[in-house]
matplotlib code that plots the C-alpha trace (Angstrom):
import matplotlib.pyplot as plt

x = [206.6, 207.5, 207.0, 209.5, 211.4, 209.9, 212.2, 212.6, 213.5, 215.6, 215.3, 218.0, 216.7, 216.6, 219.3, 221.6, 221.0, 221.7, 225.0, 226.0, 225.1, 225.7, 229.4, 228.6, 225.6, 227.8, 230.4, 227.7, 226.1, 229.5, 230.3, 226.9, 227.4, 230.8, 229.3, 226.5, 229.0, 231.2, 228.2, 226.8, 230.2, 230.7, 227.1, 227.3, 229.9, 231.0, 234.5, 235.3, 233.9, 235.7, 234.6, 231.9, 231.0, 230.6, 233.7, 236.7, 239.2, 241.9, 239.7, 236.6, 235.6, 234.3, 237.1, 236.1, 232.5, 233.3, 235.5, 233.0, 230.3, 232.3, 232.4, 228.6, 228.0, 225.2, 226.2, 223.5, 224.4, 222.1, 222.4, 219.6, 217.8, 214.7, 216.8, 218.6, 215.4, 214.0, 217.2, 218.1, 216.9, 217.9, 220.6, 222.0, 225.4, 225.3, 228.6, 228.3, 230.6, 230.7, 228.6, 229.6, 226.9, 224.1, 222.5, 221.3, 217.8, 219.0, 221.5, 218.7, 216.7, 219.7, 220.1, 216.5, 217.1, 217.9, 221.1, 224.8, 226.9, 230.4, 231.3, 234.1, 235.8, 232.8, 232.1, 231.9, 228.1, 227.9, 229.9, 227.6, 224.5, 225.6, 228.5, 228.0, 230.6, 233.5, 235.2, 237.9, 241.4, 243.6, 245.8, 247.7, 251.5, 252.0, 249.8, 250.5, 249.5, 249.4, 246.0, 247.0, 243.5, 241.5, 238.9, 239.0, 238.5, 241.6, 243.8, 243.5, 244.3, 247.4, 249.0, 246.9, 247.1, 244.4, 246.4, 244.8, 242.7, 242.5, 239.5, 239.0, 236.1, 234.0, 233.4, 230.6, 228.4, 228.7, 228.3, 224.7, 223.5, 227.0, 227.8, 231.2, 234.0, 236.9, 239.9, 242.2, 245.2, 246.3, 248.4, 249.4, 246.2, 243.7, 242.9, 242.1, 239.4, 236.8, 233.9, 231.1, 227.6, 225.0, 221.5, 218.9, 215.2, 213.2, 210.6, 209.5, 211.5, 214.8, 217.5, 221.3, 223.5, 227.2, 228.9, 232.4, 234.3, 237.1, 239.3, 240.6, 238.9, 242.2, 241.6, 238.4, 239.9, 240.9, 244.3, 245.3, 244.1, 247.6, 249.1, 249.9, 246.8, 244.3, 242.5, 242.1, 240.8, 238.3, 237.0, 236.7, 234.8, 232.5, 232.0, 231.0, 227.3, 225.8, 223.6, 225.5, 224.2, 226.8, 225.4, 227.0, 224.8, 224.6, 226.1, 223.6, 221.3, 220.7, 220.3, 218.1, 219.6, 221.2, 220.1, 219.6, 223.0, 224.7, 223.3, 224.7, 227.8, 231.1, 231.2, 228.1, 229.9, 232.9, 230.7, 228.9, 232.2, 233.5, 230.3, 230.5, 234.1, 233.2, 230.2, 232.4, 235.0, 232.2, 230.9, 234.3, 234.7, 231.4, 231.3, 231.1, 234.5, 234.6, 236.7, 237.1, 233.9, 232.9, 231.2, 228.2, 226.1, 222.5, 220.1, 217.6, 218.2, 215.3, 215.3, 215.0, 211.7, 210.1, 211.5, 210.1, 206.7, 206.5, 207.3, 204.8, 202.1, 202.9, 202.5, 199.2, 197.9, 198.7, 197.5, 200.8, 200.8, 202.9, 205.5, 205.6, 206.0, 208.9, 210.6, 210.2, 211.7, 214.6, 215.4, 215.2, 217.6, 220.0, 220.2, 220.5, 222.8, 226.0, 225.0, 224.3, 227.6, 225.8, 226.7, 224.4, 224.7, 223.4, 220.7, 217.2, 218.0, 221.0, 219.0, 216.2, 218.5, 220.5, 217.5, 215.8, 218.9, 219.4, 215.8, 214.5, 211.4, 209.7, 211.1, 207.7, 206.8, 210.0, 209.6, 206.0, 207.1, 210.0, 208.8, 205.0, 202.5, 200.3, 196.9, 194.6, 193.1, 191.2, 191.3, 192.2, 195.5, 196.8, 196.2, 197.8, 200.8, 201.2, 201.0, 203.5, 205.9, 205.6, 206.3, 209.5, 210.6, 210.1, 212.0, 214.8, 215.0, 215.2, 218.0, 220.0, 219.3, 220.5, 217.3, 213.6, 212.7, 210.1]
y = [-13.2, -9.8, -6.7, -4.2, -2.4, 1.1, 4.0, 7.1, 10.5, 12.4, 16.2, 18.2, 20.0, 23.8, 23.7, 21.7, 24.0, 27.0, 25.5, 25.1, 28.6, 30.7, 31.4, 32.8, 34.7, 36.3, 37.3, 38.9, 40.7, 42.1, 43.3, 45.0, 46.7, 48.0, 49.2, 51.1, 52.7, 53.9, 55.3, 57.0, 58.4, 60.1, 61.3, 63.8, 66.0, 66.0, 64.7, 67.3, 70.5, 73.7, 76.6, 74.4, 75.5, 71.9, 70.4, 69.5, 68.9, 71.5, 73.3, 73.4, 76.3, 74.6, 76.0, 79.6, 78.8, 77.2, 80.1, 82.9, 80.8, 80.7, 84.5, 84.7, 84.9, 82.8, 81.1, 79.3, 77.2, 77.4, 75.2, 76.5, 79.8, 78.7, 78.1, 81.3, 83.3, 81.9, 82.8, 86.3, 89.6, 93.3, 92.8, 89.6, 89.1, 86.6, 84.9, 83.8, 81.0, 78.9, 81.6, 80.0, 77.3, 80.0, 81.0, 84.5, 84.1, 82.8, 85.6, 88.1, 86.4, 86.6, 90.3, 90.9, 89.5, 91.8, 92.1, 92.7, 90.4, 89.0, 87.6, 85.0, 84.3, 85.6, 84.7, 87.4, 87.0, 87.4, 90.6, 92.0, 91.3, 91.7, 94.1, 96.2, 98.7, 96.1, 94.6, 91.9, 93.3, 90.2, 88.2, 89.7, 90.0, 88.3, 86.1, 87.7, 91.4, 94.3, 95.9, 99.6, 100.8, 102.2, 99.4, 98.1, 94.4, 94.5, 97.0, 94.9, 91.7, 92.9, 90.9, 88.0, 85.6, 87.2, 87.9, 85.4, 87.9, 91.7, 93.9, 97.5, 99.9, 100.4, 103.7, 105.7, 105.2, 101.4, 101.2, 102.2, 102.2, 102.2, 105.0, 104.2, 101.8, 101.2, 99.2, 97.0, 94.8, 96.6, 95.0, 95.8, 96.7, 96.6, 95.4, 92.0, 93.2, 95.9, 97.1, 99.1, 100.4, 99.3, 100.6, 97.9, 98.2, 101.3, 103.5, 102.5, 99.3, 101.0, 100.3, 100.3, 97.3, 96.8, 94.3, 93.1, 91.3, 89.0, 87.7, 84.6, 82.1, 81.1, 83.2, 81.1, 77.7, 75.4, 74.6, 78.3, 79.9, 79.9, 81.7, 85.4, 87.3, 85.0, 84.0, 87.5, 88.7, 85.8, 86.4, 90.2, 89.7, 86.9, 88.1, 91.7, 90.8, 88.9, 87.0, 85.4, 83.0, 80.9, 80.3, 77.5, 76.3, 72.6, 71.2, 71.0, 73.5, 75.2, 72.1, 70.1, 66.9, 65.5, 62.0, 60.4, 58.7, 62.1, 62.8, 59.7, 60.3, 58.8, 56.5, 54.7, 53.5, 52.4, 50.4, 48.7, 47.8, 46.3, 44.3, 43.0, 41.9, 40.1, 38.4, 37.1, 35.8, 34.1, 32.4, 31.1, 29.9, 28.1, 26.9, 23.2, 21.8, 18.9, 16.1, 12.3, 10.2, 8.8, 5.4, 5.5, 2.6, 3.0, 3.4, 1.1, -1.7, -2.1, -5.1, -4.7, -6.5, -4.1, -1.1, -2.4, -3.1, 0.3, 2.0, -0.1, 0.8, 4.5, 4.0, 2.2, 4.9, 7.6, 5.5, 6.0, 3.0, 4.6, 5.7, 2.1, 0.7, 3.1, 2.0, -1.7, -0.9, 1.0, -1.9, -4.3, -2.3, -1.8, -5.6, -6.6, -3.9, -5.5, -8.9, -7.4, -5.5, -2.1, 1.0, 3.4, 5.8, 3.2, 4.6, 3.3, 1.7, -0.1, -1.6, -2.7, -4.2, -6.2, -7.4, -8.6, -10.5, -12.0, -13.0, -13.8, -11.8, -9.4, -5.9, -4.2, -6.4, -5.5, -1.8, -1.8, -3.6, -1.2, 2.1, 1.8, 3.7, 2.3, 3.9, 1.8, 3.4, 2.0, -1.6, -3.0, -1.0, -3.2, -6.4, -5.0, -3.9, -7.4, -8.8, -6.2, -7.2, -10.9, -10.2, -8.2, -11.1, -13.5, -11.3, -11.0, -14.8, -15.2, -12.6, -14.0, -17.5, -16.9, -16.9, -17.8, -21.3, -23.0]
z = [54.6, 55.8, 53.8, 52.7, 55.5, 56.1, 55.4, 57.7, 56.4, 59.0, 58.8, 60.6, 63.6, 63.9, 66.6, 64.3, 61.4, 63.6, 64.8, 61.2, 60.0, 63.0, 62.0, 58.5, 59.9, 62.6, 60.0, 57.7, 60.6, 61.7, 58.2, 57.8, 61.2, 60.1, 56.8, 58.5, 61.0, 58.1, 56.2, 59.3, 60.2, 56.9, 56.5, 59.2, 57.5, 54.0, 53.4, 50.8, 49.3, 48.3, 50.6, 52.0, 55.6, 56.7, 55.0, 57.2, 54.4, 53.6, 51.0, 53.2, 55.5, 58.7, 60.8, 60.1, 60.8, 64.1, 65.2, 64.4, 66.0, 69.2, 69.1, 69.1, 65.4, 64.1, 60.8, 58.9, 55.9, 52.8, 49.7, 47.5, 47.0, 49.0, 52.1, 51.5, 51.1, 54.4, 56.3, 55.1, 56.6, 56.2, 58.9, 57.5, 55.8, 53.0, 52.1, 48.5, 47.3, 44.1, 42.3, 39.0, 39.7, 39.4, 36.2, 35.3, 36.6, 39.9, 40.3, 39.7, 42.4, 44.7, 44.0, 45.0, 48.5, 51.4, 53.4, 52.7, 50.5, 50.7, 47.2, 47.4, 44.0, 42.1, 38.5, 35.8, 35.7, 39.5, 39.3, 36.7, 38.7, 42.3, 42.1, 38.9, 40.0, 39.8, 36.8, 36.5, 35.8, 35.5, 37.9, 40.7, 40.6, 44.1, 46.2, 49.6, 49.6, 52.1, 52.7, 52.2, 52.9, 55.7, 55.8, 59.5, 58.5, 56.2, 58.1, 61.4, 59.6, 57.8, 54.9, 53.5, 50.7, 48.5, 45.4, 42.9, 40.9, 41.0, 40.2, 39.3, 39.7, 36.5, 34.9, 36.5, 33.4, 33.7, 37.4, 37.7, 41.4, 42.8, 45.2, 46.9, 46.1, 48.5, 47.3, 49.5, 48.9, 45.7, 43.1, 39.5, 37.6, 40.5, 44.0, 45.5, 47.9, 47.1, 49.1, 47.5, 48.3, 45.8, 45.5, 44.9, 44.0, 43.0, 44.6, 48.0, 47.8, 47.1, 49.6, 49.8, 50.6, 51.1, 48.8, 49.5, 46.7, 47.8, 44.9, 46.7, 49.0, 50.7, 53.8, 54.4, 53.6, 56.5, 55.1, 54.6, 57.9, 59.4, 56.4, 57.0, 58.3, 56.7, 59.9, 61.1, 57.7, 57.5, 61.0, 60.4, 57.1, 58.1, 61.7, 60.8, 61.2, 64.1, 61.7, 58.8, 56.1, 54.2, 50.7, 48.7, 45.8, 45.3, 42.1, 39.3, 41.0, 37.6, 35.5, 37.8, 36.5, 39.7, 40.6, 44.0, 43.6, 43.5, 47.0, 48.7, 50.7, 49.5, 52.5, 51.3, 48.2, 50.2, 52.6, 49.7, 48.1, 51.4, 51.9, 48.3, 48.7, 52.0, 50.4, 47.5, 50.0, 52.1, 48.9, 48.1, 51.6, 51.8, 48.1, 47.5, 46.5, 44.1, 45.4, 44.9, 44.9, 48.2, 48.4, 50.8, 51.9, 51.0, 53.9, 52.3, 49.7, 47.3, 45.0, 41.3, 41.2, 43.6, 41.7, 38.4, 40.0, 41.6, 38.3, 36.5, 39.0, 38.4, 34.6, 35.2, 37.5, 35.0, 32.1, 30.4, 28.1, 25.4, 28.0, 29.4, 25.8, 25.1, 28.3, 27.2, 23.8, 25.3, 27.6, 24.6, 22.5, 25.3, 25.8, 22.1, 20.7, 22.1, 20.7, 17.3, 17.4, 17.3, 19.3, 21.1, 18.1, 15.6, 13.3, 12.9, 9.5, 10.9, 13.8, 11.5, 8.9, 11.5, 13.4, 10.2, 9.2, 12.7, 13.4, 9.9, 10.5, 8.1, 8.3, 8.6, 11.6, 13.4, 12.6, 13.9, 17.1, 17.9, 16.5, 16.5, 18.7, 21.4, 20.8, 22.9, 26.0, 29.0, 30.2, 26.8, 26.9, 29.7, 27.8, 24.7, 26.7, 28.1, 24.6, 23.4, 26.1, 25.2, 21.5, 22.5, 24.7, 21.8, 19.5, 22.0, 22.4, 18.6, 18.3, 21.2, 20.0, 16.4, 14.5, 14.4, 15.2, 13.0]

ax = plt.figure().add_subplot(projection="3d")
ax.plot(x, y, z, "-o")
ax.set_aspect("equal")
plt.show()
């Protein structure tokens, strides 16, 4: 008599698995490469930023920086006061933009640094600290104004679009430390460009610096260089010194609450969004689709007897007599319920009542047989389990045969 046919488990080879997954892997790798290229391409220069020396959009100022650099002027961007302090000297011109981002203490620190200043669209606090001889005087009547002054930088440039705000010199009592104020591009109520000499420091540290106040940043913006004499005015003002530092404070420099996510370029988020969409599409493509049932032939046919014996040996090895008894009871109930006219949702009372009437046995005996507990352990448990199975078979014969035979 031959034994059971041995079974063989076939594991897909690595080459077969690679042929299956190389397509999705290639798609994911290509998408990741594109995302990295997009993030890298936008990290080198900021896509936007008003009066930012590295921004190439219409409101940025990279064009002016590039032109004056071609003329031999060194332009160093600085985004915080530490970078600015390391870059400035007595011969340095500092272009100050976005001064509204600085608080009073930072403006005082900036005022103590050496070199001349070009204040572009300064805030009221910046005027009080850095240009005490100048006060706001309202809006200009026109945007394009004529210089009408002897300042070489303005006179050579001619008309420019500087008429956004006008300023006026303060009274001598309020302009402490101011020696000279020159006004250019006059309009009703004031002028759009003022240059003044300001004394800073006291005692041996006292020195004089030149501060230029420009009411509008349009002459420095990429999109407005071709208007009127904007380009010439920008080059004359920024290129007056051979060493220029362009100071644009980062957002939140005074609050200190910017997170690492604020420092990531915009292209990073676009790349992540593209990878996310591609991943969802890939999941939809590779997801398992529920279709009609497919009948497959079993690789190995195992008889019911062998399955029962194998399961019994497992119960015996684990000494699970109670679990084996529960399995025998479940099989008994599944076979006799249809004969008794009971459904799978029948209650315990209904089952006991019907079995008692059908078999003629005592209710307590049937209840102990179907819902009792196997408590014996060790070798005696196997004998008790055999006896228990015989009693269930006898009860089944009585139920199926119509009653107990005397």
